[in-house]
N, C-alpha and C positions, 0 to 999 in steps of 0.2 A: 888699918881697919877703918872702914867708912861708917860714919854714924857714931854717936856718943854712947848709946846704950844697946846692949845685945838684943833686947826685946824688939828693937826696931827691925832687925833682920828677920827675926822669927815672924813678926806680924806681916812684914812685907812678903816673905816667902809664901805664907798662907794666902795672902791676897793675890799673888801671882798665880798660884795653882788654881784658885777659884776662878780668876779671870780667864785662864786658859780653857778650863772646862766650859765656862759660859760661851767662849768664842766657838768651840767645837759644836756645842749644842745649837748655837745660833746659826752656824753655817748649815747644819742639817735641816733646821726649820726653814731656812731661806730657800731650800730646794723644792718646796711645795707652796702653791698659791695660798692655800688655806692658812698656813702657819707663817707665811713670809713676814707679815706685819709684826707679829710677836718676836720673830727671829731678829728682825731689824732692831727692835727695842732692846732685846737681850744683848745684842752686840754692842749697843751704845753703853749699856750698863757695864759690860765687861771692859770696854775701853776706859770708862771713868774709874773703875776699880783698879785697872792697871796703872793709870796715871797717879792715883792716890798712893798706891803701894810703892811706886817708884820714889815718890817724894818722902814717904815714911822711911824707905831704905836709906835715903841720902842723909837723913838726920837733920842736924842744924844747918840751915842755909838761908840765904836772903831770898825770900819768896816774892819780893816786889815785882821783879821782871816776869816771874811765872804768872802772877795774878794779872798783870797787865796783858800778857799774851793770851791767857784764858779768856779775859774779858773781850779783847779785840776779836779773837777767833769765834767766840760765842755769838758776838754781835753780827759778824759777817755771815755766819751760818744761819742765824735767825732771819736775816734779811733775804738770803738766798732761798730759804724754805718758804718764806711768805711771798716773794716776788716771782720766783721762777715757775713758769707754767709746766704742766705735765708734758706738753709737747717739746719742752726744752730740757727735759731730764737727760736725754742721751749726751748732749753737749756738756751739761753740768757734771755728769759722771766722769766724762773725759777730763774736764777741768780739775775736779777733785783728785783724780788719779795723778795729774801733773803736780798738784800741790804736795801730794805725798812724796813724789819723787824729788821735788825741790827741797823738802825738809830733810830727806835722807842725804842729799848732796851737801847741804849746809852743815849737817851734823858731821859728815865725813871730813869736810874741810876744817871745821873747828877741832876735830879730834887730831887731825894732822898737825895743827899748830901745837897741840899738847905734845905730840910726838917729837916735834922739832925742839920744843922747850926742854924736854927730857934729854935730848941729845946735847943741847947747849950747856946744860948744867952738869953734865957728866965730866968727870976728870979724865976719862979715857977718850981717845980721839976717834977710834974706829967705830963705825955704826954697828958692826957685829958685837963688839964689846959693850956698847951701850944697851943693845937689846938684851944681852945676857945679864947685865947689871940690873936692869929694870924689868926682869922677866915677869915677876908677880904683878907689876903695875901695868905693863904694856902688853902682856900675853905674847911676848915674843914678836919676831918679825912678821909672822903670819897675821897678827892683828893689824899691822900696817897694810898688808895686802887686802885685808877685809875692808879697811876704811877706804882704800883707793877704789876697790870695786864698788863700794857704796856710792862714792862720788860719781863713778862712771855710769852705773846703772840708773842712779837717781837723776842724773843730767839727761840721759837718753829718755827716760820716762817723762820728764818735765816738758822738753821741747816737742817730743812726739805727741804728747797729750794736747799741747797747745795747738799743734797743726790739726789734730783730730777735732778739737773744739772749733777751730776756724772753719773747717770743712763742713761739720755738722750744722753749724749756725749759719752757713752760707755766706760767711764773711770772706770766704776763700773758695775758689772754684772746686767743686767736688770731683772734677775730672783728674785723672792721673797726670802728674807732671814728671816726665821722664828726662832726667838730666843725662847728657851723654857721658858714657863711661862711669855710670853711677855705681856699678858693682865694684869697680876698681877703687873708686873714691871711698865707698863704704868700707872696703877691706882695709884701706890705709887709715881711715878714721877709727877703726877698731884696733888694729895691730899696733899703731904708733902709741896710742894711750896706754895699752897694756905694757909695752916695753918701757915707757916713761914711768909707769907705776912701779915697776920692778926697780928701776934706777932710783926713784924717790925714796924707796924703802931700804934697799940694800946697797945702793950705789955709793961710791966714795966721794960724791960731790959735796960742795959746800952747802950751808943752810940756804943761802940765797938761790943757788942753782936748784936745790930740791924743791923749794917753794915755787920756782918758775915752772918746774915740771908739773906740779899740782895744778897750777893755773892753766897750763897748756892742755893737760888732761881734761879739765873741766870744760874748756872752750870747745875742744874737738868733740867731746861727748855730747855737748849741747847741739853742735852741728850735725852729728850722727843721728840724733833723734829726729831732726828735721828731714834729713836725707832718707831715713827709713820709712817715713809716713807719707811724704808728698807723692811717691809713685803709686799710692794706693787709692783707688777710686771709691766713690760713695757706696757702691755695691758691697764692698768688703769691710765697711766701717764697723758693723757689729763684731766681726772677728778682731779687728784692731783694738776696739775698746776692751774686749776680754783679754787680749794679749798685754795691753798696757796696764790693765789691772793686775795681771800676774807680775809684770815688771815692778810695779810699786810694792807688791808684797816681798819680792826678792830683795829689793833695795832696803826695805824695812828690816828684813831678817839680817842682812849684812850689817846694817847699822846697829842692830842688837848685839852682834858679836863684837862690834867696835866699842860699844859703851858697856859691855858686859850686862845686858838686860835680858834675862831669860824669857820674860813675857813677850818682848818685842821679837825675839828670835822665833818663838813658837807661833805667835799670831801672824808675823810676816810669812813664815813658812806655810801656814794654813792658807793665807790669801794667795801666795805664789802658786801653791799646788792646785787649789781650786780654780784659779784663773787659767792655768795651763790645761786642766781637764775640760773646762768650759770652752776654751779655744779649740781644743781638739774635737769636741762635740760639734762646734759651729762649723769647723772645716769639713767634717764628715757630712754635715747637713748640706753643705754647698758643693760637695764632691771635689774638694780642693785640698791640696797639701798645704802645710803651713809655709813651706818655702815658696809655693806659688803665690800665696797671698802677699807675703812680704816682699817678694822680688819680681813678681810676674807682671806688674803694671796692669791690673785688672781694668778692662774696659778701655784700654788705650787706643785700640784700633777697631771701631765699630764696623760691622759687616757692611758691605756695599749695599746701598739702598736701605740701610737700617733706619735712617732718619735721625733726628735729634730732638731737642726740646720743643721744636715747632710741630704743628699739626700736619706735616707733609709725609709722603711716602706710603699712605694708606689707600686701599682700594676696596670698594664694596662694604664700607662700614655702615651698619644700620643703627638707627637710634629710635627711641620712643619717648613718649611723655610719661609723666607719673601715673596718669589714669590708666593707660594701657598696661603698665607694669603692675598696678594694683589689681587689675582684673586677673592676671596670671597668679599673683600671690594669693588671691582669695580662694582659688581652687587647689592650691598646692597642699599635698599631704606630707611632704618633707622638704626641708630647706636647709642649706648650709650657707652661713655668712662668712666671708673671707675678709678680715680687716687688714688694713695697711696703714702706712704713715699718713696718707691723706685723711683717714678717719681721725687720727690724732690732731692734725692741723685744724680740721673743722670742728674739733671738740664734739664729735658726733656720737660718742660712746653711749651717752644717756638716751639719745634719740633712737639709736640702734637697739638698745635693750627694750625700749617701749614698743618699737615695731615688732620685735621678736615675741614679746609678751602677748601682743594682740594676735599675732599669727598662731601662737600656742593655744590661745583660747578658742580658736577656730578649728582646733584639732590637728594642727601642723606640727610635725616633729622638728624642733629647732636645734641646730648645732653650730658651732663655730670651728672653723679650720684654722689652726694657728701654725704658720710656717716658722721654723726656727730663727730665721733672719728677717721676719717681717718687722717693719719699723726701722729704728736706727740704733737699737741696742738689744741684747738678749732679754727676752721677757717683756719687751715694751708693750705689746698688745695685751698680754695677760694682765699687766698692771692697770692699763686703762679700762679694760672690761671688768676687772675686779672692783675698780673704783665705782663703776656703774651698777654694781651688785648683780652682775650676770652670774647665774649658778655655775659653780665650779665644774660640775659634771657635764656641762655643755661645751666646755673648752677642751678640744681634742687636738693633739699634736698631729703633724702631717702624716706620719707613718700609721697612726691609728685610724685615720679617716680617708686617706687618699683613695682607697679602693671603693669607697661608698659613693663617690660622685656619680658613677654610672647608674646607680639606683635612686638618684635624687631628682625630684621634680624641678627645683629651682635652686640656683646658686646666685648669691648676691655679693659682688665684689665691691668693697667700699674703700677706695683710695689705695688699693694694692696694685702693683704693677709687675716688677720683675719676678716676683715669686709665683705668678700665675702665667708666665709667658711660655707658651708651648715651644718656642724656638730653642729653649734649653734642652729639649728632648730630641729634636730631629734636625736642627740647623747647625751644622758643624762650623759654619762661618761666623756664627754669633759668639760674642764673648761670654754669653751665658751658658754656652753648650756644656753639658755635663752636670750642671747644677740641678739637683732634685727640686721640682716645682709641684705645686698643687694641680691635680687633674681637673681643673674647673671646666674645661671644654666638654667633658664627658657628661655633665648634667644635661637634662632635657632642655632647660631654658636657663640662660645666664643673663643677668643684668649687671652692668658695670657702671657704678655711680662715680663719676669723675668730672672735674671741671672741663677738661679738654682731652685731646689725644696726646698730650705731652708725655715724653718718655720718663722713665723712672731713674733711679740712681745710676744704672749702668749706661744710660744715654742711648738706648736702642729701641727700635720699634717693637711694639707688643703685638705679636701675631694673633693673640686671642681675640682682639677687637674685630678681626676680619672673619671670624667663624660664623657659619650660617645661623647657629642657635644663640648668638650673642647680640644683645641690644645695649646700646650706650644710653645712659641717662645723664645728660650733661647738667650738672648742678653741684652746688656745695653739698658736702656729705650730710651735714646736720639738717639743712633745709629739705634735701631730698627725702630723708627718712621721716621728717615731720610731715611732709606732704603726702608721702606714701601711707603713713598711718591714718591721716585724715581721709584719703581716698579709699583706704581699705575699710574704714568704718562705714563709708557710704555705699560700698559695693554690695 
């Protein structure tokens, strides 16, 4: 029996149940922009309650290391919350997913050492007999498989998230890196650790050999995480983040089985399931299968003449200054703003909202078209615009607004690129082909606010820039909106 007093277990079980309920309600509230902030706070409270309940369940123990860990972790979290900019949120999410996977891997390894210790202290020599002898304590051999899977999934999540972090923060090229025979290598990196995991749990090997298996499994799983993410280009990073988030949840659930923590099992399962659902939604929004995202090498071979990050490959691109654009905006009765990662980089969301407010006062219907993969993580644009107090009812998803562009006077593209590229609809040679995009070109007039004609994450030319009704406004997103607002007031 764990714990010195029975009430410990009763109090802990009550805390576990309450924390699980809070987790479920929090996830439901995170699904809507209006309630996302409170949902996030509720999830934090649920996690704190789960940790406290687990400590109560354990009873008497040395809390010094736990207190040190909580202190260090809280300090790191506080520094990240204060220092990390909103534009850096995608890479921070990827990094935190990786930390979750790393924690699961360490717990799995530590649990395996306990597994080995139980084997060493048993009077019986066979591993099967040891499992039977310690059935209550070890949950049988299947508990060993759970901890090995926790190590494997946690390691894949960690290194995969680190690669995603490096790509998103541009410390590593966002282009796909296609290793020769990568599918064969990935298959070996998956099958060999699975086989070694079985041997480490049920095999007749010595202690030293079994521990060697665990080390090999960990190292191969870490390499597998790298190999799975480096072939994926920046255009599919929102999907990758969702998938890695699901991996971290699965790793946590497996860890929960390993240490017999009901709340970790339930919360990990919730994160894993919601991550998979979100990943499927993102794949559907991009008209791609999950297998295509993970193994297709998105953006690896741009179409001929597609151009690159330079301003070449374009013909008949027309530009205008802020005053010309303001004259059109002054007469517009309807306007749709399409935000993208460039808006986030320029920190232009407040200036965008002020411009929209000024146009609304002139009688213009203002709306925002939010593409599911705009930015570098799911919901990126929603978070930025909510921060600027943009009315929630003006934020419309692609499916709800895409047919309205043809009846719209003006569309303003701020920092978006691939999600408004018409090549995705009619250019079969483009790596974007088949991905649903916003029908921006159907608006009567289109202004694209961008520093240059540089390509987006996919690294291909944007055919929207060459349309007859499109004018480029070459400027920083925030400055352009501020200048447009000033010119609009003078119009």
